[in-house]
N, C-alpha and C positions, 0 to 999 in steps of 0.2 A: 908653196907659200907657207903652209903649215910647218914645214921643216925649217924654214928660215926663221920663224918666230921661236921655235924651240931652240934652235942653235943660238939665237941672239940672247934668249933668257939664260942659257947655260954660260954664255960669254959674260953676261953681266954678273951672274952669280960667281964666276971665277974671279972677276975683278973685285968684288966686294969682300971676299974672304977666301978662306982656304977650302971652302966647300966646292967641290968640283963634281959636275955631273948630277947634281941633285935638283930635282924639280919640286918635290914636296917633302918636307921634313917634319917629323914630330918632335917638337922640342917644347921648352917651357914657354917661349914667347907665343907659340901657337895656342897653347892651353890658356894663357892669360888673355890673349885676344878673343878666344872663344868665350871665356867667362865674361869679359867686358861686353861683348856683343850680346850674350844671353841676358845679362843684367839690363842692358839698354833696351833690349826687346821686351823684357818683363816690365820695365819702367814705362816704355811706350804703350804696351798693352794695357797696363793699369791706368795710365793717363787717358788713353783713348776710351777705355771702359767707362771712366767717370764722365768724360767730355762727350763722347759720341754714343757708345753702346747703351748706357743707362737711359739717356733721353730717348733713344730709339726704342728701347724696351718699354719705356713709359708710354711712348706714342703708340706702340703696338698694343699695349695693355688697354689704353683708353679706346683705341679703335675697336678692340675685341669687345669691350664693355658696351660701346655704342652699337655694334652689330647685334649683340645679344639683346640690348634694349630695343633696338628696331624690330628684332624677331618677336619679342614679347608684345610690343605695341601692335605689330602686324597680326599676331594671334588674337589679341584683344579686339582689334578692329574687325577681324574676321568673325569673331563671336558676336560682336555687336551687329555686324551686317547680317548675320544669320538670324539674329533676334528681330532686327528691323524687317527682314524679308518675311519671317513668319508672321509678324504683326501686320505687315502689308497684305499678305495673303489672307489673313483673317479678316482684315478690314474690307478687302476686295470681295470676299465671300459674303460678308455682312452687307456690303453695298449692293450686291446682286439681290440679296434677300430684300433689302429695303426698296430697291427699284421695283422688284416684283410686287411688293406690298403697295407701293405708291401707284403702280399701274392698276392693280386690283381696286384700290380705293378710288382712283380716278374713274375707272369703269363704273363702279357702283354709283358714284356721285353723278356721272353722266347719265346713267340710267334713271336715277332719281329725278334729275333735272328734266330729262326727256318725258318721264311720266307726268311730272308737274306741268310741263308745257302742254302736253296732250290734254291733261285735265283742264288747264286754263283755257285752251283753245275750244274744248268741248263746251265749257261753261259759257265762253264768249259766243260760241255758235248758238247755244240754247237761248242766250239773251237776245241775240240778233233775230233768231227765229220768233221768239215771243214778241219782240218789238215789231217785226214784219207782220206777224199775224194780227197784232193790234192795229197796225196801220192798214192792213187789208180790210179788217173789220170796219175801221173808220171810213175807208174809201167805199166800202159796200153801203154803209149807212148813208154816206154822202151821195153816192150814186142813186140810192133809193129815193133820198130826198129830192135830188135833181130830177129824177123821173117823175116823181109826184108833182113837182112844180111844173114840169113840162106838160104833164097830163092836164094839170089845172089850167095852165096857159092855153093849151090846145082846146080844152073844153070851153074856156071863156072866149077864145077866138072863134071857135065853131058856133058857140051860142050867139056871139055878136054877128056873125055872118048869117046865121039862120034868122036871126031877128031882122037884120038889115035887109035881107032879101027874102022874099017869100018864094020859096023855091019848091020845086017839085021834088018828089022823093028820089028820083034818079039823080037829080042835081045834088041833093044832100049827100047821097052815098058817094058820089064822085068827089065832092069837097072833103068828106071825111077821109076818103082814101088818100087824097093829096096831102092833107094835114098829117095823117099817120105816116105816110112815106117821107114827107119832109121832116117830121119829128124824128123818125127812126134814123135818118141819115145824119142829122145835126146832133142828135143826142148821143149816138153811139160812136161818133168819131172823136 
């Protein structure tokens, strides 16, 4: 098939002119066609340069500037993050110190409150004891008065019975014992 094409192009070349058997010839027409093609390519390259390449270059330049700006921003953000981290760690250390201080202060206040409560309780206990002692003393006095009254009542009852009955001595002793026994049970209960 390749031979058929070559032979056909030779046939066409023979019909067009006197050039026989020539496939490629260096002549003026080829030089002019080459110059026109080169000029067209130069023109197209220049046109494409202004229409496509320059905007592409500008886009790449802007992209490069944006990437550089992003790198700078990232570096600044990293520095700020490091500063915030250092500040946070400082605050955390201070917070631990503050917490320890608050705990110590709380313990001191709790101990003071405990001591105050103990002192108040002791003072209240002392007041209660004094009041109880006074009440006991009053009860003793009251009991003494009651015993005196009972003795007086018994003596008057005995005197009334002795007077009412003329009794023998044995009977008087027996009545006195009964009164004292009765008085002892009722008085001390």
